[in-house]
C-alpha positions in Angstrom: 93.0 178.7 233.1 95.3 181.7 232.6 98.9 182.3 233.7 99.8 185.4 235.7 103.5 186.4 235.6 104.5 188.3 238.8 107.4 190.5 238.0 109.8 191.8 240.6 108.8 195.5 241.0 111.0 198.6 241.3 111.2 199.0 245.0 112.2 202.6 244.7 115.7 202.4 246.1 117.6 202.7 242.8 118.6 199.1 242.7 118.9 196.9 239.7 118.4 193.5 241.3 117.5 191.8 244.6 118.5 188.5 246.3 116.0 185.8 247.2 116.5 185.1 250.9 113.4 183.1 251.6 110.5 181.4 249.7 107.2 181.2 251.5 105.6 179.1 248.8 106.6 176.2 246.5 105.5 174.9 243.1 102.1 173.3 243.4 100.9 175.5 246.3 97.6 177.2 246.1 97.8 180.8 247.4 95.3 183.6 248.0 95.5 187.2 247.1 98.0 189.1 249.4 99.6 185.8 250.4 103.4 186.2 251.1 105.5 184.9 248.2 109.1 185.6 249.1 111.5 187.8 251.0 113.9 189.8 248.8 117.1 191.4 250.2 118.2 194.8 249.0 121.3 196.5 250.2 119.7 197.7 253.4 116.3 196.1 253.9 114.3 192.9 253.4 111.2 193.3 251.2 108.2 191.1 251.5 106.7 190.2 248.1 102.9 189.5 248.2 100.7 188.0 245.5 98.2 190.3 243.9 96.1 187.3 242.7 94.8 183.9 243.9 95.8 180.7 242.2 98.2 177.9 242.0 102.0 178.4 241.8 103.5 176.7 238.7 106.9 178.3 238.3 109.5 180.1 240.6 112.4 182.2 239.5 115.2 180.5 241.4 116.5 179.2 244.7 117.5 181.0 247.9 120.6 183.0 247.3 119.9 183.7 243.6 119.8 187.3 242.3 116.7 188.5 240.4 116.7 191.6 238.2 114.1 194.2 238.6 111.3 193.6 236.1 112.1 189.9 235.8 109.5 187.2 236.5 109.6 186.1 240.1 106.7 183.6 240.0 104.1 182.3 237.6 100.7 181.7 239.0 97.8 179.8 237.3 94.6 181.7 237.8 91.0 181.2 236.8 90.1 182.8 233.4 91.6 182.9 229.9 94.7 184.3 228.4 97.9 185.4 230.1 98.6 188.3 232.4 101.7 190.1 233.8 102.2 191.6 237.2 103.4 195.2 236.6 104.8 195.5 240.1 102.5 197.9 241.8 104.6 198.4 244.9 101.7 199.5 247.1 99.6 196.4 246.2 102.3 193.8 245.9 105.0 194.7 248.4 105.4 195.7 252.0 108.8 197.0 252.9 110.1 196.1 256.3 113.1 198.1 257.2 114.7 195.2 259.0 117.1 192.4 258.7 116.5 189.1 256.9 113.6 186.9 258.1 114.3 184.2 260.7 114.4 181.4 258.1 117.7 182.9 256.8 119.3 183.9 260.0 122.3 182.0 261.2 122.4 180.7 264.8 123.4 183.2 267.5 127.1 182.8 268.2 128.3 181.7 271.7 130.9 183.9 273.3 133.5 181.2 273.8 134.8 181.1 270.3 137.3 183.1 268.3 136.6 185.6 265.5 134.4 183.2 263.6 131.7 181.9 265.9 129.3 178.9 265.6 127.0 176.9 267.9 125.9 173.3 268.2 122.5 172.9 266.7 119.7 170.6 267.9 120.2 168.5 264.8 123.9 167.9 265.8 122.9 167.0 269.3 120.6 164.3 267.9 123.0 163.1 265.2 123.6 159.3 264.7 126.9 159.5 266.6 125.1 160.2 269.9 121.5 159.0 269.3 120.0 156.1 271.1 120.2 152.7 269.5 124.0 152.8 268.9 126.6 151.9 271.5 129.3 154.3 272.5 132.8 153.3 271.5 134.5 151.1 274.0 131.5 149.4 275.7 131.0 149.8 279.4 133.4 151.8 281.6 133.2 150.5 285.1 135.7 148.7 287.4 136.1 145.0 286.7 134.2 145.1 283.4 135.5 144.5 279.9 137.2 147.3 277.8 136.6 147.9 274.2 136.1 144.7 272.2 137.1 142.6 275.2 135.0 139.5 275.9 134.3 138.6 279.6 136.2 135.3 279.1 139.3 137.0 277.8 139.1 139.6 280.6 139.0 136.8 283.2 142.2 135.3 281.8 144.2 138.5 282.2 145.7 139.1 285.6 145.4 142.7 286.8 144.4 144.6 289.9 140.9 146.2 290.1 142.5 149.6 289.8 144.3 148.6 286.5 141.1 147.1 285.2 139.2 150.3 286.0 141.8 152.4 284.3 141.9 150.2 281.2 138.1 150.3 281.0 138.1 154.1 281.3 140.8 154.3 278.5 138.9 151.7 276.5 141.9 149.5 276.2 141.6 145.8 275.7 143.7 144.2 278.4 144.2 141.2 276.2 146.3 143.4 273.9 148.6 144.6 276.7 151.8 142.6 277.4 152.7 142.3 281.0 156.4 143.1 281.7 156.7 140.3 284.2 154.8 137.9 281.9 152.0 137.5 284.5 150.2 140.6 285.9 149.3 143.7 283.9 150.3 146.8 285.8 149.9 150.6 285.3 153.4 150.8 283.8 152.3 148.2 281.2 149.3 150.4 280.3 151.6 153.4 279.9 153.9 151.4 277.6 150.9 150.3 275.5 149.8 153.9 275.0 153.3 155.0 274.1 154.4 152.2 271.7 151.2 150.6 270.3 150.4 153.6 268.1 147.1 153.9 270.0 145.5 151.3 267.7 142.1 150.5 269.0 142.4 153.2 271.7 139.7 155.9 272.0 139.9 158.8 274.6 137.2 158.8 277.2 133.8 160.1 276.0 135.1 160.1 272.3 132.6 160.9 269.7 132.5 160.5 266.0 133.1 163.7 264.0 129.9 165.3 262.8 129.2 165.3 259.1 130.3 168.2 257.0 127.5 170.7 256.6 127.5 173.0 253.4 125.8 176.3 254.3 124.8 178.6 251.5 126.0 182.2 252.0 122.9 184.3 251.5 121.1 187.4 252.7 122.8 189.5 255.3 125.8 187.2 255.5 126.4 187.5 251.8 126.2 191.3 252.1 128.7 191.3 254.9 131.0 189.0 252.8 130.8 191.3 249.8 131.3 194.5 251.7 134.3 193.1 253.7 135.9 191.7 250.5 135.5 195.0 248.7 137.0 196.9 251.6 140.1 194.7 251.9 140.5 194.5 248.2 140.2 198.3 247.5 141.6 199.9 250.7 145.2 199.7 251.7 144.6 199.4 255.5 147.1 200.3 258.2 146.4 199.9 261.9 147.8 202.0 264.8 147.5 200.9 268.4 148.1 202.9 271.5 147.8 202.1 275.3 145.6 204.4 277.3 145.4 204.7 281.1 141.6 204.9 281.8 141.9 204.7 285.6 140.5 208.2 286.1 137.9 207.8 283.3 136.6 204.7 284.9 136.4 206.4 288.3 134.5 209.3 286.8 132.1 206.8 285.0 131.4 205.1 288.3 130.6 208.5 290.0 128.3 209.4 287.1 126.5 206.1 287.3 126.1 206.4 291.1 124.3 209.7 290.6 122.5 209.0 287.3 118.9 208.9 288.7 116.5 207.7 286.0 119.1 208.1 283.3 120.6 205.1 281.5 123.7 203.5 282.9 126.9 204.7 281.3 129.4 202.3 279.6 132.7 203.3 278.3 131.3 203.9 274.8 129.4 207.2 275.3 132.5 208.7 277.0 134.7 207.5 274.1 132.3 209.0 271.6 132.4 212.4 273.3 136.2 212.3 273.1 136.1 211.4 269.4 133.6 214.2 268.6 135.8 216.7 270.5 138.9 215.5 268.7 137.6 215.2 265.1 137.6 218.9 264.3 141.4 219.0 264.6 141.7 216.0 262.2 139.0 216.4 259.5 140.7 213.7 257.4 139.5 211.1 259.9 135.8 211.9 259.6 135.5 211.5 255.9 134.3 209.3 253.0 136.3 208.6 249.9 134.7 208.2 246.5 137.6 206.3 244.8 135.8 206.3 241.4 135.3 210.0 241.4 138.6 210.7 243.2 136.9 212.9 245.8 137.3 212.9 249.6 134.4 214.5 251.4 135.4 215.7 254.9 132.3 215.9 256.9 131.5 218.5 259.5 129.0 216.5 261.4 129.9 213.2 263.0 127.4 210.5 262.0 129.0 207.6 264.0 128.5 204.0 262.8 128.2 201.6 265.7 129.1 198.0 264.7 126.5 195.7 266.4 126.4 191.9 266.5 123.0 190.5 265.6 121.5 187.1 264.9 121.8 187.9 261.1 125.4 189.1 261.4 127.2 192.4 261.9 125.1 195.5 261.3 126.1 199.2 261.6 123.3 201.4 262.9 124.2 205.1 262.8 124.2 207.7 265.6 123.2 210.9 263.8 125.0 214.2 264.8 126.8 212.5 267.6 128.7 215.8 268.3 125.4 217.4 269.5 124.6 214.8 272.1 125.8 214.6 275.7 126.8 211.3 277.4 123.3 210.5 278.6 121.7 211.1 275.2 124.4 209.0 273.6 123.8 206.2 276.0 120.1 206.2 275.3 120.7 206.3 271.5 123.2 203.5 271.7 120.8 201.3 273.5 117.9 202.2 271.2 119.8 201.5 268.0 121.4 198.3 269.3 118.0 196.9 270.3 116.4 198.0 266.9 119.2 196.2 265.0 119.0 193.0 267.1 115.2 192.8 266.9 115.2 193.6 263.1 113.3 196.9 263.5 116.1 199.3 262.4 115.0 201.6 259.6 116.8 201.8 256.4 118.0 205.4 257.1 119.3 204.2 260.5 121.7 201.7 258.7 123.4 204.1 256.3 125.2 207.4 256.0 127.9 206.9 258.6 131.1 209.0 258.3 133.2 207.2 261.0 132.7 203.8 262.7 133.5 202.5 266.1 133.6 198.8 266.8 134.0 197.1 270.2 133.9 193.5 271.3 133.3 194.5 274.9 134.8 191.9 277.4 136.0 189.8 274.4 138.0 192.8 273.1 141.4 191.1 273.4 144.7 192.8 273.6 144.5 194.5 270.2 142.3 194.4 267.1 142.9 195.3 263.5 139.3 196.4 262.4 138.2 196.5 258.8 137.2 199.9 257.4 133.5 200.4 256.7 133.8 201.5 253.1 133.6 204.3 251.8 134.7 205.7 255.2 138.4 206.1 255.7 138.8 205.1 259.3 137.4 202.8 262.0 138.2 202.9 265.8 138.3 199.9 268.0 138.6 200.1 271.8 139.9 196.9 273.3 139.5 195.2 276.7 140.3 197.1 279.9 142.9 195.3 282.1 144.4 196.1 285.5 148.2 196.1 285.6 151.0 197.6 287.8 152.6 200.7 286.3 155.4 203.1 287.4 154.4 206.5 288.6 157.7 208.2 289.3 159.4 205.8 291.7 156.2 204.2 292.8 154.3 201.2 291.5 150.6 201.7 291.3 147.6 199.8 290.1 146.1 201.1 286.8 143.3 200.3 284.4 144.7 200.2 280.9 143.1 199.9 277.5 144.6 199.6 274.0 142.9 201.6 271.4 143.1 200.6 267.7 142.5 202.6 264.6 142.5 201.4 261.1 142.9 204.0 258.3 142.8 204.2 254.5 146.4 204.9 253.6 145.4 206.5 250.3 143.9 209.5 252.1 145.1 209.3 255.8 148.8 209.4 256.6 150.3 207.4 259.5 151.3 210.7 261.2 147.7 211.9 261.1 146.3 208.7 262.6 148.9 208.7 265.4 148.3 212.4 266.1 144.6 211.8 266.3 144.9 208.9 268.7 147.4 210.9 270.9 144.8 213.7 271.1 142.2 211.2 272.1 144.5 209.7 274.7 145.0 213.1 276.3 141.2 213.6 276.7 140.6 210.1 278.0 143.4 210.2 280.5 142.3 213.6 281.8 138.5 213.1 281.6 137.6 216.4 283.1 138.5 217.9 279.7 135.6 216.0 278.1 133.2 218.4 279.8 135.3 221.6 279.7 134.4 224.4 277.2 
């Protein structure tokens, strides 16, 4: 038998290493030629590694989350024959590049929209955990009128004088009536239960439907989540952020959007986002320092003429930023179509590598979860990020009259090394003028 060393090939993206995000084999497995070995994560794509030979796996390079250098041995396979061989990394024969997000085995659960900035959901494993599985009694025993509370025997319950209502309440609260002292020395009343809860330190008391806390769960940060963590840490560590927030009256803009949707025909339905992008693209030429990328190592700021707008998108794998190329050359309907296409590609894992890089300015919106104001983190090496917040209806003064208005706070975070506060404020005020007088969006 011979040993074949499969070395991690040069994927052609100018990278020095890749991260293991999933193994599809284990030591001892027999595999066939072209069988899938592992998923390796580069900066922008997941790469499927395939075996060029058939044999038995005898060694693997590491665990999920480990980094492997280009040219290093990823797997050793025992094949028929004599001597030892090496995989030279023929990319066409050994790899198939999928311009997509990490494979499902590494994806975190989809967050539920009831949580705060950090989201998580209850897994099926948690739902079947020992604290709630069959075969174990719930704390406090039964909870019906006239039956014993927690740890209370029927004989002891019978000796305690109490009305059916008090017994039912004690059972619901899982209080042992035998531990409650009656104020009159005879019958336990509701006031006695209240006193017990106040002064007993709640010993032996469990709230209704109480559950044991679930066990701690260590989760390794790998794949896309590791990339997000690294990028956000680098951004906050290297960039001195400042955030400016302004309130904008979007009553007229929302009315215009409703009219456009009512007459859209077969075109996609407009959200606020395409209209905001049009306003951004019309404003940027006056403030070129906003649509820029900063090479802090080279000390060069490149002010871009075209607006390649990054669009922060929540996916199962984490936050991704597909890019709307040349947004300044698209009308609202074209923008709406491209927004929908890119968002779907990102969420389904079909976004191409070139669609996930090269942005010059980013917009991030939480939609109905937008909150009052946000302080978004800059998508390095860009120098600004714009965050529209939730639209709310409030009364406002118009002269001496009070009218109903739709208001939205708009946030912008900037890199204070290259963008001054005056520039950011002036940019947002120019945006405000366009959004509050929406006919200007379509004026020459």
